Structure formats: structure tokens, C-alpha cells
N, CA and C atoms as a LAMMPS dump frame, in Angstrom:
ITEM: TIMESTEP
0
ITEM: NUMBER OF ATOMS
267
ITEM: BOX BOUNDS ff ff ff
-5.0000000000000000e+02 5.0000000000000000e+02
-5.0000000000000000e+02 5.0000000000000000e+02
-5.0000000000000000e+02 5.0000000000000000e+02
ITEM: ATOMS id mol type element x y z
1 1 1 N -55.349 48.378 284.893
2 1 2 C -55.325 47.338 285.884
3 1 3 C -54.749 47.849 287.205
4 2 1 N -53.785 48.733 287.177
5 2 2 C -53.167 49.211 288.413
6 2 3 C -54.042 50.318 288.996
7 3 1 N -54.565 50.091 290.199
8 3 2 C -55.408 51.055 290.869
9 3 3 C -54.649 51.693 292.016
10 4 1 N -55.299 52.555 292.767
11 4 2 C -54.633 53.326 293.806
12 4 3 C -53.967 52.489 294.888
13 5 1 N -54.531 51.353 295.262
14 5 2 C -53.964 50.574 296.353
15 5 3 C -53.101 49.407 295.877
16 6 1 N -52.695 49.412 294.641
17 6 2 C -51.885 48.322 294.113
18 6 3 C -50.404 48.696 294.105
19 7 1 N -49.552 47.682 294.223
20 7 2 C -48.107 47.843 294.143
21 7 3 C -47.601 47.024 292.971
22 8 1 N -46.419 47.366 292.492
23 8 2 C -45.843 46.684 291.341
24 8 3 C -44.403 46.31 291.681
25 9 1 N -44.016 45.08 291.311
26 9 2 C -42.634 44.639 291.49
27 9 3 C -42.146 44.045 290.178
28 10 1 N -41.003 44.521 289.706
29 10 2 C -40.368 43.972 288.515
30 10 3 C -39.361 42.935 288.994
31 11 1 N -39.558 41.666 288.601
32 11 2 C -38.681 40.608 289.096
33 11 3 C -38.083 39.802 287.946
34 12 1 N -36.834 39.402 288.118
35 12 2 C -36.167 38.515 287.165
36 12 3 C -35.239 37.536 287.885
37 13 1 N -35.387 37.449 289.211
38 13 2 C -34.598 36.521 290.019
39 13 3 C -35.431 36.096 291.225
40 14 1 N -35.093 34.964 291.828
41 14 2 C -35.808 34.46 292.999
42 14 3 C -35.805 35.498 294.121
43 15 1 N -36.912 35.602 294.835
44 15 2 C -36.946 36.489 295.981
45 15 3 C -38.341 36.788 296.464
46 16 1 N -38.41 37.466 297.617
47 16 2 C -39.672 37.851 298.232
48 16 3 C -40.245 39.05 297.474
49 17 1 N -41.494 38.932 297.059
50 17 2 C -42.198 40.042 296.413
51 17 3 C -42.889 40.877 297.482
52 18 1 N -43.508 40.203 298.47
53 18 2 C -44.18 40.888 299.566
54 18 3 C -44.179 39.992 300.791
55 19 1 N -43.829 40.53 301.919
56 19 2 C -43.908 39.8 303.175
57 19 3 C -45.297 39.974 303.774
58 20 1 N -45.79 38.982 304.45
59 20 2 C -47.123 39.065 305.044
60 20 3 C -48.218 38.86 304.013
61 21 1 N -49.457 39.068 304.455
62 21 2 C -50.631 38.84 303.616
63 21 3 C -50.589 39.715 302.352
64 22 1 N -51.001 39.137 301.233
65 22 2 C -51.085 39.887 299.981
66 22 3 C -52.025 39.222 298.998
67 23 1 N -52.375 39.954 297.958
68 23 2 C -53.227 39.44 296.897
69 23 3 C -52.583 39.794 295.566
70 24 1 N -52.316 38.779 294.74
71 24 2 C -51.799 39.04 293.399
72 24 3 C -52.982 39.36 292.506
73 25 1 N -52.9 40.515 291.855
74 25 2 C -53.96 40.992 290.979
75 25 3 C -53.637 40.676 289.523
76 26 1 N -52.354 40.72 289.158
77 26 2 C -51.965 40.443 287.784
78 26 3 C -50.499 40.097 287.665
79 27 1 N -50.165 39.441 286.565
80 27 2 C -48.776 39.108 286.233
81 27 3 C -48.581 39.425 284.76
82 28 1 N -47.505 40.149 284.466
83 28 2 C -47.15 40.428 283.078
84 28 3 C -45.778 39.848 282.8
85 29 1 N -45.642 39.165 281.687
86 29 2 C -44.329 38.715 281.236
87 29 3 C -43.833 39.824 280.317
88 30 1 N -42.866 40.613 280.801
89 30 2 C -42.399 41.775 280.046
90 30 3 C -41.268 41.444 279.09
91 31 1 N -40.545 40.371 279.362
92 31 2 C -39.482 39.897 278.467
93 31 3 C -39.585 38.383 278.396
94 32 1 N -39.886 37.887 277.22
95 32 2 C -40.028 36.438 277.04
96 32 3 C -38.699 35.742 277.299
97 33 1 N -38.786 34.548 277.825
98 33 2 C -37.596 33.769 278.115
99 33 3 C -37.435 32.626 277.142
100 34 1 N -36.424 31.837 277.366
101 34 2 C -36.157 30.665 276.538
102 34 3 C -37.131 29.546 276.907
103 35 1 N -37.056 28.454 276.202
104 35 2 C -37.93 27.309 276.451
105 35 3 C -37.808 26.858 277.904
106 36 1 N -38.937 26.691 278.572
107 36 2 C -38.941 26.256 279.961
108 36 3 C -38.916 27.378 280.981
109 37 1 N -38.846 28.634 280.541
110 37 2 C -38.856 29.754 281.483
111 37 3 C -40.21 29.838 282.169
112 38 1 N -40.186 30.049 283.489
113 38 2 C -41.435 30.133 284.246
114 38 3 C -41.196 30.837 285.571
115 39 1 N -42.3 31.257 286.179
116 39 2 C -42.271 31.8 287.529
117 39 3 C -43.284 31.017 288.353
118 40 1 N -42.842 30.534 289.496
119 40 2 C -43.735 29.888 290.448
120 40 3 C -43.969 30.885 291.573
121 41 1 N -45.213 31.225 291.81
122 41 2 C -45.559 32.149 292.883
123 41 3 C -45.996 31.322 294.084
124 42 1 N -45.261 31.522 295.19
125 42 2 C -45.417 30.67 296.37
126 42 3 C -46 31.447 297.546
127 43 1 N -46.788 30.747 298.364
128 43 2 C -47.445 31.326 299.529
129 43 3 C -46.502 31.24 300.722
130 44 1 N -45.64 32.23 300.857
131 44 2 C -44.651 32.278 301.93
132 44 3 C -43.508 33.187 301.544
133 45 1 N -42.465 33.196 302.338
134 45 2 C -41.328 34.072 302.089
135 45 3 C -40.016 33.304 301.908
136 46 1 N -40.127 31.991 301.672
137 46 2 C -38.951 31.152 301.433
138 46 3 C -39.199 30.267 300.219
139 47 1 N -38.137 29.767 299.624
140 47 2 C -38.278 28.953 298.408
141 47 3 C -39.003 27.634 298.644
142 48 1 N -39.038 27.146 299.88
143 48 2 C -39.715 25.898 300.189
144 48 3 C -41.215 26.041 300.427
145 49 1 N -41.745 27.246 300.286
146 49 2 C -43.18 27.48 300.502
147 49 3 C -44.004 26.781 299.416
148 50 1 N -45.271 26.505 299.685
149 50 2 C -46.115 25.823 298.692
150 50 3 C -46.423 26.714 297.486
151 51 1 N -46.423 26.11 296.307
152 51 2 C -46.699 26.822 295.062
153 51 3 C -48.2 27.068 294.939
154 52 1 N -48.582 28.306 294.672
155 52 2 C -49.988 28.654 294.448
156 52 3 C -50.334 28.555 292.966
157 53 1 N -49.468 29.113 292.102
158 53 2 C -49.669 28.964 290.662
159 53 3 C -48.374 29.266 289.915
160 54 1 N -48.338 28.833 288.65
161 54 2 C -47.161 28.971 287.794
162 54 3 C -47.55 29.682 286.511
163 55 1 N -46.661 30.575 286.043
164 55 2 C -46.847 31.25 284.757
165 55 3 C -45.648 30.892 283.883
166 56 1 N -45.919 30.304 282.736
167 56 2 C -44.854 29.977 281.782
168 56 3 C -44.595 31.18 280.911
169 57 1 N -43.328 31.449 280.611
170 57 2 C -42.952 32.725 280.016
171 57 3 C -42.155 32.57 278.726
172 58 1 N -42.604 31.716 277.84
173 58 2 C -41.917 31.569 276.56
174 58 3 C -42.374 32.625 275.563
175 59 1 N -43.354 33.45 275.966
176 59 2 C -43.806 34.587 275.159
177 59 3 C -44.273 35.684 276.113
178 60 1 N -44.324 36.934 275.639
179 60 2 C -44.836 38.011 276.473
180 60 3 C -46.342 37.828 276.633
181 61 1 N -46.849 38.191 277.792
182 61 2 C -48.28 38.064 278.047
183 61 3 C -48.705 38.969 279.187
184 62 1 N -50.003 39.193 279.269
185 62 2 C -50.589 40.061 280.28
186 62 3 C -51.756 39.323 280.925
187 63 1 N -51.546 38.844 282.137
188 63 2 C -52.572 38.093 282.857
189 63 3 C -53.164 38.989 283.934
190 64 1 N -54.412 39.379 283.764
191 64 2 C -55.062 40.266 284.722
192 64 3 C -56.203 39.575 285.427
193 65 1 N -56.778 40.266 286.392
194 65 2 C -57.925 39.771 287.16
195 65 3 C -57.667 38.417 287.817
196 66 1 N -56.476 38.239 288.381
197 66 2 C -56.143 36.978 289.04
198 66 3 C -56.756 36.931 290.437
199 67 1 N -56.524 37.953 291.243
200 67 2 C -57.083 38.053 292.598
201 67 3 C -56.858 36.795 293.445
202 68 1 N -55.625 36.344 293.529
203 68 2 C -55.25 35.157 294.312
204 68 3 C -54.638 35.591 295.632
205 69 1 N -55.222 35.152 296.748
206 69 2 C -54.741 35.496 298.087
207 69 3 C -53.517 34.688 298.476
208 70 1 N -52.585 35.35 299.14
209 70 2 C -51.395 34.728 299.702
210 70 3 C -51.363 35.105 301.183
211 71 1 N -51.573 34.128 302.046
212 71 2 C -51.688 34.384 303.487
213 71 3 C -50.348 34.65 304.168
214 72 1 N -49.268 34.023 303.674
215 72 2 C -47.985 34.072 304.38
216 72 3 C -46.902 34.837 303.628
217 73 1 N -47.27 35.646 302.651
218 73 2 C -46.299 36.379 301.859
219 73 3 C -46.279 35.863 300.431
220 74 1 N -45.569 36.574 299.573
221 74 2 C -45.467 36.194 298.161
222 74 3 C -43.99 36.013 297.821
223 75 1 N -43.648 34.813 297.374
224 75 2 C -42.271 34.497 296.986
225 75 3 C -42.259 34.101 295.515
226 76 1 N -41.348 34.674 294.743
227 76 2 C -41.206 34.357 293.322
228 76 3 C -40.015 33.432 293.125
229 77 1 N -40.268 32.262 292.563
230 77 2 C -39.22 31.289 292.243
231 77 3 C -39.136 31.219 290.722
232 78 1 N -38.051 31.734 290.164
233 78 2 C -37.935 31.912 288.715
234 78 3 C -36.961 30.908 288.112
235 79 1 N -37.393 30.31 287.006
236 79 2 C -36.56 29.418 286.207
237 79 3 C -36.416 30.057 284.826
238 80 1 N -35.216 30.188 284.33
239 80 2 C -34.997 30.761 283.003
240 80 3 C -34.646 32.232 283.055
241 81 1 N -34.757 32.885 281.893
242 81 2 C -34.261 34.251 281.755
243 81 3 C -35.349 35.267 281.423
244 82 1 N -36.601 34.979 281.725
245 82 2 C -37.695 35.917 281.465
246 82 3 C -37.745 36.984 282.564
247 83 1 N -38.504 38.063 282.283
248 83 2 C -38.727 39.118 283.265
249 83 3 C -40.221 39.292 283.461
250 84 1 N -40.612 39.612 284.704
251 84 2 C -42.017 39.657 285.076
252 84 3 C -42.336 40.942 285.815
253 85 1 N -43.573 41.367 285.69
254 85 2 C -44.114 42.481 286.464
255 85 3 C -45.264 41.887 287.286
256 86 1 N -45.134 41.943 288.609
257 86 2 C -46.128 41.392 289.514
258 86 3 C -46.935 42.553 290.081
259 87 1 N -48.262 42.528 289.917
260 87 2 C -49.134 43.55 290.455
261 87 3 C -49.852 42.926 291.649
262 88 1 N -49.722 43.562 292.825
263 88 2 C -50.279 42.994 294.045
264 88 3 C -50.789 44.094 294.957
265 89 1 N -51.549 43.665 295.949
266 89 2 C -51.993 44.604 296.984
267 89 3 C -51.946 43.93 298.334
């Protein structure tokens, strides 16, 4: 899934994944969290940005071929104790 022009970010806390325009190609849940664990991926660089999609992380999983555009940056808002690998370009 990771090609030459892709970047990877390992996240387990709220924060900016990428500033400016980006495209999420895949999300992997590398460490399952407790009940209710999730990541909200937002179109912007602040926690108040609009949510584009949510991944629930009560089990490990590998979500590929997402190809979702983010015009204003990518912000990860995490609830719970799971860990994620975000693949973007």
C-alpha cells in the first residue's frame, strides 16, 4: 500500500497529521483500544475542524484504498487508547 510518494504517521494522541492539502490513502489500527476507542479525521489543523470520517478501533484492522481528500490539512482527534498508522500523500 505504501508507494514512493506516500508518508506515514504513527498517532496515539490528538494532533496535526499534515498541514495543507493532503489525501489519506489508508488507516491501520496497530493497537486495539478499549470499548469506544476511535479516531476522527478532520479537514483542517484544529480540533474544531469538520469531521471527514471516523474509524472505530476496538480491534486491529487495515483499511486501504481510502483516497479521501483533505483541502485544509489533516487533524486526528483520538478518543481512547488505540494506536493508528495514517498513510497519506
